[in-house]
C-alpha angles and dihedrals in degrees: 000000000000115000107232095183115119129219097240093183097067108012118115140180096279093052093047091050091049091051090051093049093049092056095056099081093050100038105033115003114189092027092117139020089221092244112150090233094046114124092233093056091045090053091052089051092049093050090048091050093050092047091049091050091050092049089051093050094050091070098035106045105119121232092242089052091053091051090048091054089049091052089054086063092048094257116132125194111250127210127226115308128213121228118250139190146133130289111203124198110257093219115051101126123125093253096044117132119253117283113276098216122094121264114272095025114168124195102216128200091254096054113099121230104207134189124225092251125100092220096049115105120221122273129205137200116245096224135016113281125199112222106218121208091208114117125225102233103168137016116202142170115220114201129206094256092056097257120134134210120200116220097171098111094042090050090056095047113096112238096007119128133202139179108230096166099054105124122234103216121329098323116087121241124251123215113220124200110196110203132192114212135023119307091215126035127177115253115265108252093215095049112118094188097061113106103240092197092053120105121259120272092255091054091053128069133249112233121217113186124208120186110205124196102231141140104281092218092055092047092050093052096044091097119167095347094132095081093055097051118119112256091248092059094059116103120242119209124198136179122221120193139133091294092059136255123319132174117242118215114243104222095185135003111198090174091073092227095327092303094124141011113289145104138281107225106208124196116235097197092106091054096063090106091052095066091091094040113125090215112132094187141035143166129239114200127198121193141145117280088223137019095318145309121292089253126007097239129225104236128205100182144359121196145153125242095035110162121217103206137183128198110245138109133207111233123199120188141157135204131182118234107222099193141019099238120150123257094024114187128207125185116208108244101220091046090051090052094055105283121126121224104231142183103270126236118258117296092020117112117241124228108330122190129179137156130215125210110181104307095341122099122197121197115213126205128210119235135169099242134019095198093091095049125110120226094264097051113118094213137134137182127233119213104210094200094059101018088233125155119216122192131201130284098225093264100054101033134344122292115230111250119255113265093020119140119228120217119193129184121182143147118255130193133189091221113203091010087075093061098104132180120251122259100051122142117241139196138182122238109245095007113102119201098028114124118176142175135198109226090185128048122267103243145164098070110140143156123249114289111267127211088261090055090052091049091051091048090049092053091049092048091052090051093047092045090068108109122243097262102153131042089250090057092052095046094047092050091048094051090046095056104121120249097349089100100222101179100171137016140169133184116226128209106252094184108049111220095012101076136248115308095014113131095033097274125103127184122205123190111205135177139175132218099230095116139088111256103179101129091230095113116114121236092259096044109091097168095104091046091051091052091055093051109092119236121242091243091055092049091047091051089056092048092050091055097045101040096074089055096059124101115267113283098022124118127204133212121187119199136167127246122270110236119211114205109235131185127190117203110191139171116207135188112222125217119250116278096018128127109248094211092051091050091048092052092047091050092051091048091050092054093046092050093048093050099037110141095215132028111262097025088111107348139358092258120116115276125248109283120250113259097007113140121236115227128194090232090058091051091050090052091053093049093046091060093055113112111256096021111123096180143345110242096185142342119196122189121212123193115196087347095305124116112244091211093234095310124126120261105247116213130198123234093270098035129107130183117249110203120210120184112210118193110277096019091120116048119189118192139169115265112255114252112262093017114121114230 
C-alpha cells in the first residue's frame, strides 16, 4: 500500500507540485494535455500552493492568533482552576457527643481547611459559614396526607440510600430535620479560639449538606445550571420553632435543585431575634418551591455543618525596587515556587499591585499590552506562562520610582495537586473539635488551558454546533444533557405519512430511571408508577435545552411515556426435584426483566420497545425458558385489571407496559403424574 503521508518538515511547493503531477497518469489519464496553461496543471499548482501555505502557517501561527481564532468560536482561554469538594462532619449521628467548638464559631474565608495528608494543599470556604452546635436527631419525610417516614437510621448507615422526596399522591414530600439545641448561639466572651475579625453568626450562613447519588460525569458537567432552573425546581427552606414558621433565604444552592451533591447555604439574618430564645429544639424543612423537584433524588446523606471548599490561597508579598530603570520585571514568588496564579472565587480580589514611595501609594492596573499607554499610565502586563509582571519604560507606561516598595496580593492554586482521594480526615485552622471527612473526591483542579486544549474544545464545539436534524441527533442530545438523568428517549412521528420533523413540530418522549421498578406494588398502589412519571418541570427543562439546537422553524414538545398497568396471571408446572418458591421467584424476575421500562432497572438487557404489543404467546415463551419450569399451563394477561381474553395488549406509540406482581399471580405446581410436559 502506498504511503500518502507527507514530510511536513522539509516539503516545499516544488515537491508538492511534482507529487501531484506524478499521480495524474495513474489516477486520471487523459485529464490534461500537459500544457503549462492547461486548467488541470493550473489546478495542481493551485493545490500545491495552498498546501505549502498551510504547512508554513502550522509552524508560524502565533499563540495570540490561535487564542483569537478560538474566541471567534466562543471559546475563551481559562486559567488554572482549584479543586473543590465537600467536607462533611465526621460525627453527625443521633448519639454523637456535643460539638467541641465554642459557641458562635464562624469559619471565615481566611481560615484554612486542611486534610490529614502532608501533600494536600489548603482549602478555603468561599463565604463565612456559621458552625451550629445543634445536633440532627431525626430525619423525616412528611407527606401531603399527614403520614411520616423516618429516615434517621438509614441516614446514619454508610453506603445506604433513600428517597425522601418521592411524593405520596399529588402533594410533594417535605424533608424534616429535627434538631436538638439552638441553631445560633452568641460567641463565648472568654473563648480564645474565636476569630474576632470574623463576621457575626447572623451575617454568616448555615450550611445544609445533601449527598446525591448521581453519575459523577453528569455532576461534573452540570456547570452553572442552577440559574436556569424552573422556579418550581428551587428548594425552599423553612424553620419551625416555638415562635412559629418562617422561611429562610437560600443564599446559594450548589445542588442545582437537588440534582447533585452540594449544600444549601441558608441566610441567618432572620434568626437574629432567636439568639435569646430558650428553645432547645427546632425543625428545618426542605421542600420544592413549586410542584416538585425535576427528579426526586436518591440521597445518601443529609447533615449540618457541611463545608463547600475550594483549593486556593491568598498570597501577600512585598519587594523593594532598587532603581528606576525602564521595563522593570518582577516575578511573583509563590508562582515561581510552583503555585499557579488563578481566577479567584467570588468576593475575593484578583491580582492587586501597588507601590509605596514614602507616604505616597500608587495603584497599578494589569492590561494586555503596554504599547498604547501614555507615559503617566500606571499599568503593567502579566505574562501568564511565567507569572511575571512588566512595568512601563517611561514612554509606554510609567516607570516605578527608585526606592519604591512593591506590594502584591493574589490568589494561588496548586491546580491538579488539589485533586484528592475520598476518605481523608479534615480539620479547620483555629477551630478545635471539628473533625471532617470527604466522602467524595476533591476534583476540578487543572492547569491553564493550553493551545492544544483550545483546539480540542474548538473541534468539539463545531461537532456540537450541528443542529438536531435526525431523530438520532435529538435522542443523543437529550440523553447527554448533564444531571437531568434522561435514560431513554424516542421521537414520534407527529405527521403520519410525512415523516418525523416535517411540518415544523417534533415530539420527543423522554423518561428517567430514578424510580423503583421492583414489581412488588399491589394493583391499588400507584406510588411506584407515579415516581416513574416525569414531572412537567423536568420535561420543560429538557425542552429548553434542546429547542435552541433545532433547525430554524422547528418546534419541540417533550412529553413523558404513558404507562399501562399490566398483570400476568400464570400457572406453571415445575420440574421434578425443584424448589417451587425458587421457580416462582425466577419466573417473576424473568417477566420483570423482559418488560423493564429502562435498561438497568432489572438487568442490562434492552428495555421493552415503545408501542410494541404484548401477546400471551410471548409471555409463555419467556416462562418456558425459566430454569425449573417443565411446562406453562396458562398465562392470562390483564390490562388495567381486565382480562384480555387471550388477545394481545395493544400499546400506542408512546405507551409502555408497567408490570405489577400481586401475591398469587404466579402459581407453581408439581406436574401431575402421567401428564406429558
